[in-house]
C-alpha positions as CSV (number, residue, x, y, z in Angstrom):
1,M,133.5,96.4,159.0
2,F,131.1,94.6,156.5
3,G,130.9,91.1,156.4
4,K,128.1,88.2,156.6
5,I,126.1,87.0,159.5
6,R,126.6,83.2,159.5
7,K,125.7,82.3,163.1
8,T,123.1,83.5,165.6
9,K,126.0,84.4,168.3
10,Q,127.4,86.8,165.9
11,L,123.7,88.9,165.8
12,V,123.2,88.9,169.5
13,D,126.6,90.2,169.6
14,I,125.8,93.0,167.3
15,I,122.6,93.9,169.1
16,E,124.3,93.6,172.8
17,S,127.1,96.0,171.1
18,V,124.2,98.6,170.5
19,F,122.2,98.1,173.9
20,G,125.6,98.0,175.9
21,E,124.9,96.5,179.4
22,Q,121.4,97.2,179.2
23,Y,118.7,94.4,179.6
24,H,114.9,93.5,180.1
25,K,112.9,91.3,182.1
26,D,109.9,89.3,180.4
27,K,106.5,89.1,182.5
28,L,107.9,86.7,184.9
29,N,110.1,89.5,185.8
30,R,113.0,87.4,184.4
31,R,116.1,88.6,183.0
32,A,115.9,88.4,179.3
33,S,118.5,89.3,176.4
34,V,118.2,92.3,174.6
35,A,118.2,90.1,171.4
36,T,115.2,88.3,171.9
37,R,112.6,90.6,170.1
38,S,114.8,91.0,167.2
39,F,114.8,87.1,167.0
40,Q,111.2,86.9,167.5
41,A,110.9,89.8,164.4
42,L,112.9,87.7,162.3
43,R,110.7,84.6,162.8
44,I,107.4,86.1,162.4
45,F,109.0,87.7,159.1
46,V,110.6,84.3,157.8
47,N,107.3,82.6,158.9
48,N,104.7,84.8,157.5
49,E,102.9,84.6,160.8
50,L,100.8,87.3,160.4
51,N,99.6,86.6,157.0
52,E,99.0,83.2,157.9
53,L,96.7,83.8,160.8
54,H,95.0,86.0,158.4
55,N,94.5,83.6,155.8
56,G,93.4,80.8,158.6
57,L,91.0,82.9,160.0
58,V,89.5,83.8,157.0
59,A,89.4,80.0,156.1
60,A,87.7,79.3,159.6
61,H,85.0,81.9,158.8
62,H,84.6,79.7,155.5
63,F,84.2,76.4,156.8
64,L,82.5,77.7,159.9
65,K,78.6,76.5,160.2
66,P,76.2,79.1,161.2
67,E,76.0,79.5,164.9
68,G,79.5,77.8,165.1
69,K,82.4,78.7,167.4
70,C,85.7,79.7,166.9
71,L,88.6,79.9,169.3
72,A,91.7,81.7,168.7
73,L,94.9,81.9,171.1
74,T,97.3,85.0,170.6
75,F,100.7,85.3,172.1
76,H,101.4,89.0,171.6
77,S,99.9,92.0,170.8
78,L,100.5,91.9,166.5
79,E,98.3,88.6,166.9
80,D,95.8,89.8,169.1
81,R,94.8,92.9,166.9
82,I,94.6,90.8,163.8
83,V,91.9,88.3,165.7
84,K,89.8,91.4,167.0
85,R,89.5,93.0,164.2
86,H,88.5,89.4,162.1
87,F,86.0,88.9,164.8
88,H,84.5,92.2,164.8
89,G,84.2,92.6,161.4
90,I,86.8,95.5,160.8
91,D,89.0,95.1,157.8
92,I,92.6,94.8,158.6
93,D,93.5,98.1,156.9
94,E,91.3,100.2,158.5
95,K,92.4,103.0,160.7
96,L,92.4,102.4,164.3
97,N,90.3,106.1,165.0
98,M,87.4,105.9,163.0
99,S,84.6,108.1,162.7
100,L,80.7,107.3,163.4
101,R,80.1,107.6,159.0
102,D,83.0,104.9,159.0
103,K,81.9,102.5,162.1
104,S,78.3,102.3,161.0
105,R,79.5,101.7,157.1
106,L,82.0,98.7,158.9
107,S,78.4,97.8,161.1
108,D,76.4,97.3,157.7
109,K,79.5,95.5,156.2
110,F,79.3,93.2,159.2
111,R,75.5,92.7,159.0
112,K,76.0,92.0,155.5
113,F,78.8,89.1,155.9
114,N,76.2,87.7,158.2
115,D,73.0,87.6,155.8
116,A,75.5,86.4,153.0
117,Y,76.4,83.2,155.5
118,D,72.5,83.2,156.1
119,D,71.7,83.0,152.3
120,I,74.1,80.4,151.9
121,S,72.7,78.2,154.5
122,A,69.1,78.6,153.5
123,L,70.3,77.9,149.7
124,T,72.6,75.0,150.7
125,D,69.2,73.5,152.9
126,T,66.8,74.4,149.7
127,Y,69.0,72.4,147.0
128,T,70.0,69.7,150.0
129,N,66.1,68.7,150.4
130,N,64.8,69.8,147.0
131,R,66.7,68.4,144.2
132,D,65.6,67.9,141.0
133,T,66.7,64.5,139.0
134,L,68.8,65.7,136.3
135,A,68.7,63.4,133.2
136,P,71.6,61.1,132.5
137,V,74.2,62.9,129.5
138,S,74.5,61.0,126.4
139,E,77.8,60.6,124.5
140,K,76.4,62.1,121.5
141,E,76.0,65.7,123.5
142,V,79.3,65.0,125.0
143,V,81.1,64.9,121.5
144,Q,79.1,67.8,120.5
145,I,80.2,70.1,123.4
146,I,83.6,68.9,122.9
147,N,83.9,69.7,119.4
148,S,82.5,73.6,120.0
149,L,84.9,73.7,122.7
150,K,88.1,76.5,121.1
151,N,91.6,75.2,120.1
152,G,94.5,76.9,121.0
153,K,94.0,77.9,124.5
154,A,96.4,77.3,127.5
155,P,96.5,74.4,129.5
156,D,95.2,74.4,133.2
157,A,97.0,74.1,135.8
158,S,96.7,69.7,135.1
159,R,98.5,70.6,131.9
160,V,95.1,69.4,129.9
161,T,93.4,71.2,126.8
162,C,90.9,71.0,124.7
163,E,92.5,69.5,122.4
164,H,93.4,66.3,124.8
165,L,89.2,65.8,124.5
166,K,89.0,66.2,120.8
167,F,91.7,63.7,120.1
168,G,90.9,61.1,123.0
169,G,88.7,59.2,120.9
170,K,85.7,57.1,121.9
171,T,87.4,55.6,125.1
172,L,87.8,59.1,126.4
173,S,84.2,60.5,125.6
174,Y,82.5,57.4,127.1
175,V,84.6,57.8,130.4
176,L,83.4,61.3,130.3
177,T,80.1,60.7,129.9
178,S,79.9,58.4,133.0
179,I,81.6,60.7,135.0
180,I,79.4,63.6,134.1
181,T,76.4,61.7,134.1
182,F,77.3,60.0,137.8
183,S,77.9,63.8,138.9
184,F,74.9,65.2,137.5
185,S,72.4,62.5,139.2
186,N,74.1,62.8,142.7
187,H,74.3,66.8,142.2
188,I,78.2,66.7,143.0
189,I,80.9,68.5,140.9
190,P,84.7,67.1,141.7
191,T,86.5,69.8,143.3
192,V,89.3,69.2,140.4
193,F,86.4,70.4,138.0
194,K,86.2,73.8,139.7
195,N,90.1,74.3,139.9
196,G,91.6,77.1,137.9
197,L,95.0,78.4,137.1
198,A,94.9,82.6,137.6
199,C,96.8,84.4,135.3
200,P,97.5,88.6,135.9
201,V,97.6,90.3,132.7
202,F,98.7,93.9,132.7
203,K,95.9,96.3,131.7
204,K,98.0,98.9,129.7
205,K,96.0,101.8,130.4
206,G,98.9,103.7,131.3
207,K,98.9,102.3,135.1
208,P,102.6,101.5,137.3
209,K,103.5,97.5,136.5
210,E,104.3,97.6,140.0
211,D,100.7,98.5,141.0
212,P,98.7,95.1,141.6
213,G,95.5,96.8,140.5
214,S,97.0,97.4,136.9
215,Y,96.6,93.5,136.4
216,R,93.1,91.8,135.4
217,K,92.9,88.2,136.9
218,I,92.5,85.8,133.9
219,T,91.6,82.1,135.0
220,I,92.2,78.8,132.9
221,T,89.4,76.8,133.9
222,N,90.0,72.9,133.6
223,P,88.6,72.0,130.2
224,V,86.6,69.1,131.7
225,G,84.8,71.6,134.2
226,K,84.4,73.3,131.2
227,L,82.7,70.9,129.4
228,T,80.2,70.3,132.1
229,E,79.5,73.7,132.7
230,K,78.6,73.9,128.9
231,L,76.5,70.7,129.0
232,H,74.3,72.2,131.9
233,L,74.0,75.6,130.4
234,V,72.6,74.3,127.1
235,R,69.8,72.1,129.3
236,N,69.1,75.0,131.0
237,K,69.1,78.1,128.3
238,D,65.5,78.3,128.5
239,N,65.4,79.0,132.6
240,I,67.9,81.2,132.2
241,S,66.5,83.4,129.7
242,N,63.1,83.6,132.0
243,I,64.8,84.9,134.8
244,Q,67.2,87.3,132.9
245,S,67.0,90.8,133.0
246,P,65.3,92.6,130.1
247,L,68.1,95.5,130.4
248,Q,71.1,92.8,130.0
249,K,72.4,93.2,127.0
250,G,76.0,91.7,127.3
251,F,76.3,87.8,127.5
252,T,72.8,86.8,126.0
253,Q,71.7,85.6,123.2
254,G,70.1,87.7,120.2
255,E,71.5,91.0,122.2
256,I,73.9,93.2,120.9
257,P,76.1,95.3,124.2
258,L,76.1,98.7,121.7
259,V,72.2,98.4,122.0
260,A,72.4,99.8,125.6
261,A,74.5,102.8,124.3
262,L,71.8,103.4,121.8
263,I,69.2,103.6,124.9
264,L,71.8,106.1,126.4
265,T,71.5,108.1,122.9
266,E,67.7,108.3,123.0
267,L,67.7,109.4,126.3
268,H,70.2,112.0,125.7
269,T,68.3,113.4,122.4
270,E,64.8,113.3,124.4
271,A,66.4,115.2,127.2
272,K,67.5,117.8,125.2
273,E,64.9,118.1,122.7
274,N,62.6,119.1,125.6
275,G,64.7,121.1,127.3
276,N,64.6,118.8,130.7
277,P,67.8,118.7,133.0
278,L,69.2,114.9,132.4
279,I,71.5,113.3,135.3
280,I,73.4,109.7,134.1
281,A,75.5,107.8,136.3
282,L,77.6,105.3,134.6
283,T,78.9,102.6,137.2
284,D,81.5,100.1,137.0
285,A,81.1,96.8,138.9
286,K,84.2,95.8,140.5
287,S,85.8,92.6,138.9
288,A,82.5,93.0,136.1
289,F,81.4,95.0,133.7
290,D,79.6,98.3,133.0
291,S,76.1,98.3,134.9
292,M,73.5,101.6,134.5
293,L,72.5,105.6,142.2
294,D,70.5,104.4,144.8
295,L,68.5,101.5,142.7
296,Q,71.8,100.3,141.3
297,T,73.4,100.1,145.2
298,F,70.5,98.3,146.2
299,H,70.8,95.7,143.8
300,A,74.5,95.5,144.2
301,N,73.8,95.2,148.1
302,K,71.4,92.3,147.3
303,Y,73.1,90.3,145.2
304,R,76.8,90.8,146.8
305,Y,79.0,92.6,144.3
306,L,80.6,95.7,144.9
307,I,80.3,99.0,142.8
308,S,83.8,100.6,142.3
309,S,83.6,104.6,143.1
310,Q,86.9,104.9,141.1
311,K,85.4,104.1,137.8
312,S,82.3,105.3,138.0
313,C,81.4,108.8,137.5
314,V,77.9,111.2,137.4
315,L,77.0,113.2,133.8
316,N,75.5,116.3,134.5
317,Y,73.2,117.6,131.5
318,R,71.7,121.2,132.0
319,C,70.8,120.7,135.7
320,A,71.5,124.1,137.5
321,D,71.5,122.4,140.8
322,S,74.9,121.0,141.9
323,F,74.4,117.7,144.1
324,D,77.0,115.8,145.7
325,W,76.5,111.8,144.3
326,S,78.3,109.2,146.3
327,I,78.1,105.3,146.3
328,N,78.5,103.4,149.8
329,G,79.6,106.8,151.3
330,E,82.1,107.9,148.9
331,I,81.9,110.8,146.6
332,L,81.3,110.5,142.7
333,D,83.2,112.4,139.9
334,T,81.1,114.9,138.0
335,P,83.7,114.9,134.9
336,E,83.2,116.9,131.8
337,N,83.3,113.6,129.8
338,A,83.1,110.0,130.6
339,V,83.2,106.8,128.5
340,H,80.6,104.2,128.5
341,L,80.8,101.1,126.4
342,G,83.8,102.4,124.7
343,I,82.0,105.3,123.4
344,K,82.9,108.9,124.9
345,R,80.0,111.0,126.0
346,D,80.6,115.0,126.6
347,K,78.3,117.5,128.3
348,L,78.9,120.4,126.1
349,S,78.6,119.3,122.5
350,R,75.4,119.4,120.8
351,L,75.0,115.8,120.4
352,G,77.1,114.8,123.4
353,T,79.7,113.0,121.2
354,K,81.7,115.3,120.0
355,E,84.8,113.6,120.5
356,V,84.4,110.4,119.3
357,V,84.9,110.4,115.9
358,P,88.6,112.0,116.2
359,G,89.3,109.4,118.4
360,R,88.1,106.6,116.1
361,I,90.2,108.3,113.2
362,Q,93.4,108.4,115.7
363,L,92.7,104.9,116.8
364,A,92.5,103.6,113.1
365,R,95.7,105.6,112.1
366,Q,97.4,103.7,114.9
367,T,96.3,100.7,113.6
368,V,97.5,101.1,110.1
369,Y,100.5,102.0,111.7
370,S,100.9,98.4,113.4
371,L,100.1,96.9,110.3
372,M,102.9,98.5,108.3
373,G,105.3,95.5,109.2
374,A,103.1,93.4,107.4
375,G,103.2,95.4,103.9
376,L,99.9,97.9,104.7
377,Y,101.7,101.1,102.8
378,G,102.2,102.5,99.2
379,L,105.3,102.2,97.3
380,N,106.8,99.4,97.7
381,G,104.3,97.8,99.8
382,V,102.0,94.7,99.1
383,N,99.4,94.9,96.5
384,P,96.9,97.1,97.4
385,K,94.3,94.0,97.1
386,V,96.0,92.7,100.1
387,S,96.1,95.9,102.0
388,L,92.6,96.7,101.1
389,H,91.9,92.9,103.0
390,L,94.1,94.2,105.7
391,I,91.8,97.6,106.0
392,R,88.5,95.5,106.0
393,C,89.8,92.8,108.7
394,Y,91.4,95.5,111.3
395,V,91.0,99.4,110.2
396,I,87.3,99.4,109.3
397,P,85.7,97.5,112.9
398,R,88.3,100.0,114.9
399,L,87.3,103.0,112.8
400,L,83.4,102.4,113.1
401,Y,83.1,101.0,116.5
402,G,79.9,102.5,118.5
403,L,79.4,105.2,115.5
404,E,76.2,103.4,114.4
405,V,74.2,104.0,118.1
406,I,75.0,107.8,118.3
407,L,74.4,111.0,116.4
408,L,76.8,112.0,113.7
409,S,77.0,115.5,112.4
410,K,78.1,116.3,108.8
411,T,81.3,117.5,109.8
412,D,81.8,114.1,111.4
413,I,80.7,112.0,108.3
414,S,82.9,114.5,106.1
415,N,86.4,113.9,108.4
416,L,85.7,110.3,107.9
417,T,85.3,110.1,104.7
418,I,88.4,112.5,104.5
419,Y,90.3,110.0,106.3
420,F,89.4,107.2,104.6
421,V,89.5,107.8,101.3
422,K,93.0,109.4,102.0
423,L,93.7,106.0,103.4
424,L,92.7,104.3,100.4
425,K,94.9,106.8,98.2
426,R,98.0,106.0,100.3
427,I,97.6,102.1,100.0
428,Q,97.2,102.7,96.1
429,H,100.0,105.4,95.6
430,L,97.7,107.8,94.1
431,P,98.0,111.8,94.5
432,D,96.0,113.9,96.3
433,R,94.6,115.0,93.5
434,T,92.9,111.6,92.4
435,A,89.1,111.7,92.0
436,N,87.7,110.1,94.9
437,A,85.2,108.3,92.8
438,A,87.9,106.7,90.6
439,V,89.8,105.4,94.2
440,L,86.8,103.8,95.3
441,L,86.0,102.4,92.2
442,L,89.6,100.9,91.0
443,I,89.6,99.0,94.6
444,G,86.1,98.2,94.7
445,Q,85.7,99.7,98.0
446,I,82.1,101.0,99.2
447,P,82.4,104.5,101.2
448,I,82.6,104.6,104.5
449,E,79.3,106.4,105.4
450,A,77.6,103.3,103.2
451,E,79.6,101.4,105.7
452,I,77.8,102.9,108.8
453,H,74.5,102.7,107.3
454,K,74.8,99.4,106.7
455,R,75.5,99.0,110.4
456,I,72.9,101.3,111.5
457,L,70.1,98.9,109.4
458,G,71.6,96.0,110.8
459,I,71.4,97.2,114.0
460,F,67.8,98.2,113.6
461,R,66.6,94.5,112.3
462,N,68.0,93.2,115.5
463,I,66.1,95.8,117.6
464,I,62.6,94.7,115.7
465,D,63.3,91.2,115.8
466,N,63.9,91.0,119.2
467,D,60.4,90.8,120.8
468,N,59.4,91.8,124.5
469,S,62.7,93.7,124.6
470,V,63.2,97.2,125.9
471,E,64.7,98.9,122.8
472,R,62.0,97.3,120.4
473,D,59.2,99.6,122.5
474,L,61.5,102.3,122.4
475,A,61.1,102.1,118.6
476,F,58.1,102.0,118.3
477,R,57.1,104.7,120.7
478,Q,59.7,107.3,118.8
479,L,59.0,105.9,115.3
480,A,55.4,107.0,116.5
481,M,55.8,110.3,118.3
482,K,59.1,112.0,116.7
483,T,58.7,114.2,113.5
484,E,61.1,114.6,110.9
485,S,62.8,117.7,112.6
486,S,63.8,115.4,115.6
487,N,67.4,114.1,116.1
488,S,66.1,110.7,117.2
489,W,68.2,107.6,116.1
490,F,65.1,106.3,115.0
491,R,64.0,109.1,112.8
492,K,67.4,108.5,111.2
493,V,66.9,105.2,110.1
494,V,63.4,106.4,108.7
495,T,65.5,108.8,106.4
496,I,68.2,106.1,105.4
497,T,66.1,103.7,104.6
498,E,64.2,106.3,102.1
499,L,67.4,107.5,100.7
500,Y,67.7,103.7,99.8
501,D,64.4,102.8,99.1
502,L,63.9,100.3,101.7
503,P,60.8,98.7,103.4
504,S,59.1,101.6,105.9
505,P,60.7,101.0,109.4
506,H,57.0,100.9,110.3
507,D,56.0,98.1,108.4
508,L,59.4,96.4,109.4
509,L,58.2,96.9,112.7
510,V,55.0,95.1,112.2
511,N,56.6,92.3,109.6
512,P,60.1,92.0,110.6
513,P,62.1,90.1,107.5
514,S,64.8,87.2,108.6
515,K,68.5,88.2,108.9
516,S,69.7,86.5,105.8
517,K,67.0,88.2,103.6
518,W,67.3,91.9,105.2
519,K,71.1,91.6,104.8
520,K,70.9,90.6,101.3
521,L,68.5,93.2,100.7
522,V,70.6,96.4,102.5
523,N,73.8,95.1,100.3
524,S,71.9,95.2,97.1
525,L,70.0,98.6,97.8
526,V,73.3,100.2,99.3
527,N,75.7,99.3,96.5
528,Y,73.7,100.2,94.0
529,Y,73.1,103.3,95.3
530,W,76.7,104.3,95.9
531,I,78.0,102.7,93.0
532,T,75.4,104.6,90.3
533,K,76.8,107.5,92.1
534,L,80.2,106.9,91.9
535,K,79.6,106.3,88.3
536,S,78.0,109.3,88.0
537,E,80.8,111.4,89.3
538,A,83.2,109.7,87.4
539,S,81.4,110.5,84.0
540,E,81.6,114.3,85.0
541,K,85.4,113.9,85.2
542,S,87.2,114.6,82.1
543,S,90.6,113.3,83.6
544,L,88.9,109.7,83.6
545,N,87.8,109.6,80.3
546,L,90.0,106.5,79.8
547,L,89.5,104.5,83.0
548,N,86.9,101.9,82.9
549,Y,84.4,102.7,85.7
550,T,81.6,101.4,84.0
551,D,82.1,97.8,85.0
552,A,83.4,98.6,88.4
553,E,81.4,96.6,91.3
554,F,81.8,96.9,94.8
555,G,84.2,93.8,96.2
556,S,85.7,93.4,92.5
557,I,89.1,95.0,92.4
558,H,90.1,96.8,88.8
559,S,92.2,94.8,86.5
560,I,95.4,96.9,87.0
561,W,95.5,95.9,90.5
562,N,93.9,92.2,89.8
563,T,96.7,91.2,87.4
564,C,100.1,92.5,88.9
565,G,100.4,89.6,91.6
566,S,101.9,89.6,94.7
567,E,105.5,90.4,93.5
568,P,106.6,93.9,94.5
569,Y,107.7,95.1,91.4
570,S,104.6,94.3,89.3
571,T,102.8,96.4,92.1
572,L,105.7,99.4,91.7
573,R,104.9,99.4,87.8
574,A,101.4,98.9,88.4
575,C,101.1,102.3,90.5
576,I,102.7,104.2,87.5
577,K,99.6,102.6,85.1
578,S,97.0,103.7,87.8
579,K,98.5,107.0,87.6
580,L,98.0,107.2,84.1
581,A,94.2,105.6,84.0
582,C,93.5,108.3,86.8
583,N,95.3,111.2,84.5
584,T,97.3,111.6,87.8
585,Y,100.7,111.1,86.5
586,T,102.2,114.7,85.9
587,L,103.4,115.9,82.5
588,Q,104.4,119.4,81.1
589,C,100.7,119.8,80.2
590,D,99.8,119.2,84.0
591,K,102.7,121.7,85.0
592,S,101.8,124.4,82.6
593,K,98.1,124.3,83.7
594,F,99.0,124.5,87.5
595,S,101.4,127.4,87.0
596,K,98.3,129.3,84.7
597,R,100.2,128.8,81.8
598,Q,103.7,130.5,83.4
599,I,105.5,127.1,82.3
600,S,105.2,125.5,79.0
601,A,103.4,122.6,78.2
602,I,105.8,121.4,75.2
603,C,107.4,118.5,76.0
604,P,110.7,118.9,77.3
605,L,112.5,115.7,75.6
606,C,111.4,116.5,72.2
607,G,109.9,119.7,71.9
608,I,107.6,119.1,69.5
609,E,104.0,119.4,71.1
610,D,102.4,119.5,74.2
611,E,103.2,116.6,76.6
612,N,100.2,114.8,77.1
613,R,99.1,110.8,77.8
614,L,98.9,110.7,74.3
615,H,102.0,112.2,73.4
616,F,103.9,110.5,76.2
617,I,102.9,106.8,75.4
618,L,102.4,106.6,71.8
619,R,104.2,110.2,69.8
620,C,107.5,111.3,71.7
621,S,110.3,110.3,69.3
622,S,112.9,110.6,72.4
623,L,111.1,107.4,73.7
624,D,110.7,105.4,70.1
625,N,113.4,102.9,71.3
626,V,111.7,102.0,74.4
627,R,108.2,102.0,72.9
628,N,108.6,99.7,69.7
629,S,109.3,96.6,71.1
630,F,106.6,96.8,73.8
631,I,104.1,97.8,70.9
632,Q,105.3,95.1,68.5
633,S,104.8,92.6,71.7
634,L,101.0,93.8,72.3
635,K,100.3,93.8,68.3
636,T,101.5,90.1,68.4
637,F,99.4,89.0,70.8
638,I,96.3,90.8,69.7
639,K,96.5,89.8,66.2
640,D,96.4,86.1,67.7
641,V,93.1,86.9,69.7
642,V,90.9,88.7,67.6
643,T,89.8,89.1,64.0
644,T,91.6,91.1,61.5
645,N,88.7,93.7,61.6
646,L,89.4,94.3,65.2
647,Y,92.8,94.5,65.2
648,D,92.8,97.3,62.7
649,E,90.3,99.3,64.4
650,L,92.6,98.9,67.7
651,F,96.1,100.1,66.1
652,C,94.9,102.3,63.1
653,S,93.2,104.8,66.0
654,E,95.5,106.0,68.3
655,I,92.8,106.9,70.7
656,N,91.9,103.0,70.4
657,T,95.4,102.1,71.2
658,L,95.7,104.8,73.9
659,Q,92.8,102.9,75.6
660,L,94.3,99.5,75.0
661,I,97.4,100.6,77.0
662,I,95.9,102.3,79.8
663,D,92.7,100.3,80.3
664,C,92.1,97.1,78.3
665,S,89.0,95.9,80.4
666,V,86.7,98.3,78.4
667,F,86.9,96.2,75.7
668,H,84.5,93.3,76.2
669,F,85.7,90.9,73.3
670,L,88.9,90.1,75.3
671,S,88.5,87.2,77.8
672,R,89.9,87.3,81.2
673,G,93.1,85.3,80.5
674,D,93.6,87.9,77.1
675,V,93.1,91.3,79.6
676,F,95.8,89.6,81.9
677,K,98.5,89.1,79.0
678,V,97.8,92.7,77.8
679,E,98.0,94.2,81.6
680,C,100.9,92.6,81.7
681,I,102.7,94.2,78.5
682,T,101.3,97.4,78.7
683,R,102.3,97.9,82.5
684,G,105.9,96.6,81.4
685,L,105.6,99.8,78.6
686,C,103.9,102.6,80.8
687,F,106.4,102.0,83.8
688,K,109.7,101.9,81.1
689,L,108.7,105.0,79.6
690,H,108.4,106.1,83.0
691,Q,111.7,105.1,84.1
692,V,113.5,106.4,80.8
693,R,111.7,109.8,80.8
694,S,112.5,110.7,84.5
695,N,116.4,109.8,83.1
696,L,116.4,112.1,80.4
697,L,114.9,115.0,82.5
698,R,117.3,114.1,85.2
């Protein structure tokens, strides 16, 4: 029978029914119930006694002064084992039977444990007896730091947010100034300022949700504590910069973390060109960020942080000898490829980054798919002007991340260009046969290769402006020693500056320009080079003879898209007009050309002449009923805004009329408002002709 156990007598009876008449004696040789140990086990579990004992010992160690004594009384073997292991510096999860290496490691761990407490004691004594006087903070400083805090952050354990401080008024700022000044003058930080709320955030890296290691601990700190910390950091900014390692690129003002990846790129290039073996150890500090095996371990032991061997590995380039690499006694993996700062390095390819560009393209595709809910697609989507803004904000940064600090092959550039141009064709609903120059000029977007060049030049300016840095010294060396045939990243910079007629990198090292001046110069010359090149390509395409590409500029959308607004039906009609402007709207002439004249080019509607753009828009008699009302509206409007001579010139010539309908922006005598009105009329005409033609053919 099954049922709930509601009384202890019931549980005793059940246990005694299992053991029958058996009984055991305690240590005083007294008869004891067979249920005693079961009740003891339940009590230990319910009260969480073993974990509480462990936590108590850890807390005692924390508060125990050097040379202090700790006494622990145990009542059974489970408690005794925990206490003994803690006092011997053995981890609670360590195996009972340890090898000599394990015992040595634990001995080192116990020694480091004592060293850490010695350091704490020495530092406590130093800062207790040698305190510098901290100047009181002003209310103006407090208000400035409060205003710099970010809005929309989660509240701390006390339910206080940064908005409370910002809208607290003068009374609150006065009180906070008094509290922080008192704290600084007495060298005491209140405990409530140091409290935080730990929130586990799932890493989403294919790990099981049941594994605690799959979560990153994010701490929500007290806003007043954050304010106090920022005030202290602002005052000690110069001192921190002076003692900071020159190799630290993250969390440092004026530094770019990707420069660390650039140094690795140059290291790989140097070793390959000189035919030297290269071994790179990529280590990941536990609960920290990437760091660059004996030296690293030494620093880790010195500064009391752990290096995760699971996230660390060794890349072996062209080294015939095989070695076992270890950290803290654990063997490291030697994979074929590894990720450093988001860039996948491999051992087999020529440049060592073969898988980076395919990975970036895949990531960009995933980003585009995630933005489809916001309307990022061609037909029936949002205006391509809006789509391009989404691409610039979300897709391009993920597509190009890290590409400015690695060496890209011609195949890499080609694949990036093909993907990006194809994406721009999709958002404009243009067919694949549309000329690339037309795709970019219509939407005012610079080629992806130019985007990469701008990023490379931006990184280089940051390097030359960072005095006494490792990367600036590296720039001097590589520019002085490397020839034109070298694959050095800095030689690549020389090639780019020559391409755009920019100042030489050698001159820039001696006389670095300001950030704003350099950015303006780079944008101007790079944009000029590519806009000139694209216009030259467009002029060679006879299919683009009716598209006004001469007035195109990067950052400026063509009037076909700029005048259709955000209404989906207008965007749909503009898609037809953009195809006509690029001569990719399929008519009977195109079918004949594609079939090598096996299909007739004669208009299937009227059967009079070849069906091309001129015939379709102005001549086909089967579409006169649709065309006449729109043409009349267009004539009426144009008559009111231009002279009689211009009016006659526009409508007496079929070529001029066709140009006016397909792309009126070429006529500079029309104002912006006139262009908008003409685009509205002609957009409706082109779409209605398309609809009627499709219905008649169907």
